[in-house]
C-alpha positions in Angstrom: -66.0 -59.5 31.6 -66.5 -55.9 32.6 -67.3 -54.6 36.0 -68.8 -51.3 37.2 -66.2 -48.8 38.1 -66.1 -47.4 41.6 -64.1 -44.4 43.0 -63.3 -45.9 46.3 -60.7 -48.6 46.8 -63.0 -50.6 49.1 -65.7 -50.7 46.5 -63.2 -51.7 43.8 -62.0 -54.5 46.1 -65.6 -55.6 46.7 -66.1 -55.8 42.9 -63.0 -57.9 42.5 -64.2 -60.3 45.2 -67.6 -60.6 43.5 -66.1 -61.6 40.1 -66.7 -65.4 40.8 -70.3 -64.6 41.7 -70.7 -62.5 38.6 -69.3 -65.4 36.5 -71.5 -68.1 38.1 -74.6 -65.9 37.8 -73.9 -65.3 34.1 -73.5 -69.0 33.2 -76.4 -70.2 35.4 -74.8 -72.8 37.6 -78.1 -74.1 38.9 -79.1 -75.1 35.3 -75.7 -76.6 34.8 -76.0 -78.8 37.9 -79.5 -80.1 37.0 -78.5 -80.9 33.4 -75.3 -82.6 34.6 -77.4 -85.0 36.7 -79.4 -85.9 33.6 -76.3 -86.2 31.5 -74.7 -88.5 34.1 -77.8 -90.6 34.3 -77.5 -91.3 30.5 -73.8 -92.1 30.9 -74.3 -94.4 33.9 -77.2 -96.2 32.2 -75.0 -96.9 29.1 -72.3 -98.3 31.4 -74.8 -100.8 32.7 -76.5 -101.6 29.5 -73.2 -102.3 27.6 -71.5 -103.8 30.7 -68.6 -101.3 30.4 -66.3 -100.4 33.3 -66.4 -96.9 34.7 -62.6 -96.9 35.2 -61.9 -98.0 31.6 -63.7 -94.8 30.4 -62.6 -92.5 33.2 -60.8 -90.1 30.9 -63.7 -89.7 28.5 -66.1 -89.3 31.4 -64.1 -86.5 33.0 -63.8 -84.8 29.6 -67.5 -85.1 29.0 -68.5 -83.7 32.4 -66.2 -80.6 31.9 -67.3 -80.3 28.3 -71.0 -80.5 29.1 -70.6 -78.0 31.9 -69.0 -75.5 29.5 -71.6 -76.0 26.7 -74.5 -75.7 29.1 -72.9 -72.6 30.7 -72.4 -71.0 27.3 -76.1 -71.6 26.5 -77.0 -69.8 29.8 -74.7 -66.9 28.9 -76.2 -66.5 25.4 -79.7 -66.6 26.9 -78.9 -64.0 29.5 -77.4 -61.7 26.8 -80.4 -62.0 24.5 -83.0 -61.6 27.3 -81.4 -58.8 29.2 -84.2 -56.4 28.2 -87.0 -58.6 29.6 -84.8 -59.7 32.5 -84.6 -56.1 33.6 -88.4 -56.0 34.1 -88.7 -59.3 36.0 -88.0 -59.3 39.8 -86.2 -62.7 39.8 -83.8 -61.7 37.0 -83.3 -58.0 37.3 -80.0 -58.4 39.2 -78.4 -60.7 36.6 -74.9 -59.4 35.6 -76.0 -58.9 32.0 -78.8 -56.6 33.2 -76.8 -54.6 35.8 -73.9 -54.0 33.3 -71.3 -56.1 35.2 -71.1 -58.2 32.0 -71.5 -56.2 28.8 -72.5 -57.6 25.4 -69.0 -57.9 24.0 -67.6 -59.6 27.1 -70.6 -61.9 27.3 -70.3 -63.0 23.7 -66.6 -63.7 24.1 -67.3 -65.7 27.2 -70.2 -67.6 25.5 -68.3 -68.5 22.3 -65.1 -69.5 24.2 -67.0 -71.8 26.5 -69.0 -73.3 23.7 -66.0 -73.9 21.5 -63.9 -75.4 24.4 -66.9 -77.4 25.6 -67.6 -79.0 22.2 -63.9 -79.7 21.7 -63.7 -81.6 25.0 -66.9 -83.5 24.2 -65.5 -84.4 20.8 -62.4 -85.8 22.5 -64.7 -88.0 24.7 -66.9 -88.9 21.8 -67.7 -87.3 18.4 -71.4 -88.1 18.9 -71.4 -86.5 22.3 -70.0 -83.4 20.7 -72.8 -83.5 18.1 -75.5 -83.7 20.8 -73.8 -81.0 22.8 -73.9 -78.7 19.8 -77.5 -79.7 19.0 -78.6 -78.9 22.6 -76.8 -75.5 22.5 -78.3 -74.6 19.1 -81.9 -75.7 20.1 -81.8 -73.7 23.3 -80.3 -70.5 21.9 -82.0 -70.2 18.4 -85.4 -72.0 18.3 -86.2 -71.4 22.0 -84.5 -68.1 23.1 -84.5 -66.2 19.8 -87.6 -67.6 17.9 -90.3 -68.8 20.2 -89.9 -67.6 23.8 -91.4 -64.2 23.0 -93.8 -65.3 20.2 -95.8 -68.4 21.2 -97.3 -70.2 24.1 -95.5 -73.3 22.9 -92.2 -71.8 23.9 -92.0 -74.3 26.8 -92.5 -77.3 24.5 -89.8 -76.0 22.1 -87.4 -75.3 25.0 -88.0 -78.8 26.4 -86.4 -80.4 23.3 -83.0 -78.9 24.2 -83.6 -79.8 27.8 -84.0 -83.5 26.8 -80.5 -83.7 25.1 -78.2 -84.1 28.2 -79.0 -87.8 28.6 -78.1 -88.4 25.0 -74.7 -86.7 25.6 -73.9 -89.0 28.5 -75.1 -92.1 26.7 -73.0 -91.2 23.6 -69.8 -91.0 25.6 -70.1 -94.8 26.1 -71.9 -95.9 22.9 -73.2 -94.6 19.6 -76.0 -97.2 19.6 -79.3 -95.3 20.1 -81.7 -98.2 19.3 -82.3 -99.0 23.0 -85.5 -98.2 24.9 -83.4 -97.4 28.0 -82.0 -94.1 26.7 -85.3 -93.0 25.2 -86.9 -93.6 28.6 -84.6 -90.8 30.0 -85.2 -88.6 27.0 -89.0 -88.9 27.2 -88.9 -88.3 31.0 -86.9 -85.1 30.6 -89.0 -84.0 27.6 -92.3 -84.3 29.4 -91.2 -83.3 32.9 -90.2 -79.8 31.8 -93.8 -78.7 31.0 -95.3 -79.1 34.5 -92.1 -77.8 35.9 -92.0 -74.6 33.9 -95.8 -74.1 34.1 -95.3 -73.9 37.8 -92.6 -71.2 37.4 -94.8 -69.3 35.0 -97.8 -69.2 37.5 -95.5 -68.2 40.3 -94.1 -65.3 38.2 -97.3 -64.6 36.3 -97.3 -60.8 36.9 -93.6 -60.6 35.9 -94.1 -62.5 32.7 -97.1 -60.2 31.9 -95.1 -57.1 32.5 -92.3 -58.5 30.2 -94.9 -59.5 27.6 -93.6 -63.1 27.5 -96.5 -65.3 26.2 -96.3 -68.0 28.8 -99.3 -70.4 28.9 -100.9 -68.9 32.0 -100.4 -65.4 30.7 -102.2 -66.0 27.4 -104.6 -68.9 28.2 -105.2 -68.5 31.9 -104.7 -70.6 35.0 -107.4 -73.2 34.3 -105.9 -74.1 31.0 -102.5 -74.3 32.5 -103.8 -76.5 35.4 -105.4 -78.9 32.9 -102.4 -79.0 30.6 -100.1 -79.6 33.6 -102.2 -82.7 34.6 -102.2 -83.9 31.0 -98.4 -83.9 30.9 -98.3 -85.6 34.3 -100.5 -88.4 32.8 -98.0 -88.7 29.9 -95.2 -88.8 32.4 -96.9 -91.7 34.3 -97.3 -93.6 31.0 -93.7 -92.9 29.9 -92.4 -94.8 33.0 -93.2 -98.0 31.1 -90.2 -97.2 28.8 -87.9 -98.0 31.8 -89.1 -101.7 31.9 -86.5 -103.1 29.5 -83.8 -101.4 31.7 -85.1 -102.6 35.0 -88.7 -103.4 36.2 -88.0 -101.9 39.7 -86.8 -98.6 38.2 -89.9 -98.6 36.0 -92.0 -99.1 39.1 -90.2 -96.2 40.9 -90.7 -93.9 38.0 -94.4 -94.8 37.9 -94.8 -94.3 41.6 -93.1 -90.9 41.6 -95.0 -89.6 38.6 -98.3 -90.9 40.0 -97.6 -89.3 43.3 -96.9 -86.0 41.5 -100.2 -86.3 39.6 -102.2 -87.0 42.8 -100.4 -84.2 44.6 -101.4 -81.8 41.8 -105.1 -82.8 42.1 -105.4 -82.7 45.9 -103.3 -79.6 46.6 -104.9 -77.4 43.9 -106.8 -74.4 45.4 -108.3 -71.6 43.3 -107.9 -69.3 46.3 -104.1 -70.0 46.5 -102.9 -70.8 43.0 -99.5 -69.3 43.7 -99.1 -71.6 46.7 -100.0 -74.6 44.6 -97.5 -73.6 41.9 -94.7 -73.3 44.5 -95.5 -76.7 45.8 -95.6 -78.2 42.3 -92.3 -76.6 41.5 -90.6 -78.1 44.6 -92.2 -81.5 43.9 -90.8 -81.3 40.3 -87.3 -80.8 41.5 -87.5 -83.7 44.0 -89.1 -85.9 41.4 -86.4 -85.5 38.8 -83.5 -85.5 41.2 -84.6 -88.6 43.1 -85.4 -90.6 39.9 -82.2 -89.8 38.1 -80.1 -90.4 41.2 -81.7 -93.8 41.6 -80.9 -94.6 38.0 -77.3 -93.5 38.5 -76.8 -95.4 41.7 -78.4 -98.6 40.4 -76.5 -98.5 37.1 -73.1 -98.0 38.8 -73.6 -100.6 41.5 -75.2 -103.2 39.3 -72.5 -102.9 36.7 -69.8 -103.3 39.3 -71.5 -106.4 40.8 -71.6 -108.3 37.5 
């Protein structure tokens, strides 16, 4: 990882002190945290479904958490490297280390490949299938999304959502290779659908920036009205998908239904043509609360219910 040279000792010292911040900004720690919650939800759910002790799989669980963090971080690094030209145009990304030069192409590639290789190895040691899904999620995010569709089609969000739905499968696979259970697909479907209204809100908030960078996000190409209607369409699908949680636990299904219904109603009542950016900001915040609360409830229920058996 390279840093910008400075003539003064104090500036050089400041650069050394900022290396952790440079590293964390490059690997996108915020995305790592959110995906780890989804991954751990899948893992916890499998512990409950198969009545497996957390302690008995503690080693594999620790390996999977570290491995997943590394793989997700490598995906963020590759994305930052590939998008540094458009990141330089956008206000929210113009200070990323890959844009400012604190991380050059060679250093970024070395970091990305080392993290992905080590991460997949650790996932393999926890479960070969977990390693497969880790690699699949990395590939889908970097190639079909970042390199192929992000700059070419309004369906880039849908393509990107596929990789975003992989973390629960990684967690589940640490415990079991059996995928014929509605429970895990409830988490996958939730993650898959949730990402559209979440990222549409970001696209509206940063509409001018995406226009300047010529990224064909839905509101840039099709306008606000189409984005609003499509957001509500996906929220309806999210409400319907809550039924998939029923075989896992009826109460969890009810909570998922209530949270998604509340999000849909909130979208309808808070929409204002005169303040579309304000609506998008509120929707973005609601989306984060929705996913975090739902998945934490799944995790807490799964762990406590399994221990009480």
